[in-house]
N, C-alpha and C positions, 0 to 999 in steps of 0.2 A: 386492234384498231390503230389506225395510223392517224397522226396529228393532222394530216392533210384532209381527212374526212370531216374534221370540225370546221375547217376554214374554206371549204369549197361548196359550190352549188351544183345541184343536179340540173339537167337540161330544162326541166319544167320550172324549177325555181329561177333559173336565168331568164326564161321567157316572162315570168311573172314580174321580176324586178324591172325588166325593160319596159313592160307594159305600164307599170305604175309610174316609172320615170317619164314616159310619154304623156300620161295623163297629167302629171304635175307640170310638165313643160307647157302643155296646152292651156292649162289654167293660168299659169303665169303670163302667158301671152294674151289670153282672151279677156282677162279681167280688166286690164287698162284699155283694151279696145272697146269695151262696152260703153265707156264715157263718150265715144264718138257718135254713138247712136241715140244718145239721150237728147231730148229736146228741153231747152231751158224755158220753162213757163213761168211767167210772173203771175202771182196770185193776187186777185183784187180783194182787199179786205174792207172796202168802203161800206159794203152792206153790213158786215159784222160790226164795224166801228159805229155805224149809225144805230144799230140795235143796242150796243153798249151805252151810247149817249142817251137813248130813249129810256133805257132801264135806270140810268143814274138820275135822270130828271124825275121819273116816277118815284124813285126811292127818296130823293130829296123832298119832293112834294109831300109824301106820306109822313116823313119824319118832321117836317116843318108844320104840318097841319095838326099834328097831335099836340095837345096842350100838356106839356111836361111839367110836373111839379118836382123839383129837385128835393131830395130828402135833406133834412136839416140834421147835421151830425152833432152829437153832444155825448158826454159821458153818462152812462146809465148802469144800473144794476138790473139785469134781466129778471131777477126775482121780485123786485118791487116796482117795476115800471107800470105806468097806467096805459090804458088803451089809446088815449090821445097821443101819448109820447111814442107809442109804436107807429101810429099813423104819421107822425112827424119824421120818423126814420124811413118812411117810404113803404111800409108794409100795407098790404091790402086787408080789407075787413075779414075775409075768410082765413088769411094767414094769422091775424091777431087772435081770432077765435080758436084756431088750432093750437096756437102757443098757449093760450089760457087753459085749454083743456088738459094740457100735459104739464102745467106748472103747479 
C-alpha cells in the first residue's frame, strides 16, 4: 500500500465531491434570494384585540358581581377549633364537615 492511496480520490469520489460542492454553492446563493420573493404582509390584530377586551370585560363583570367574603385570619389550634371559626377562615360547610370527620 502506498501512502498516496490514503490521500487520493477515485474518479467516482471526485465526481461526488464536486456534486456536493455544487449543491452547497447553490444553497448558499438560493437562500438569500428567497427573501426577494417574500411579500411583507401586515397582520391586522384588531379583531383579536377586540375579543380580548370583550373577554376582560366579562371576566371583570363576573368577579365584581360575586359577593366575596374575605376570610378573617387569626391564630387557631386545628384540634380545638369550632365550626364557626372554620367558617371565619373561609372554609365551606362541606369542607368543615370533612375536617370534623377526620379529626
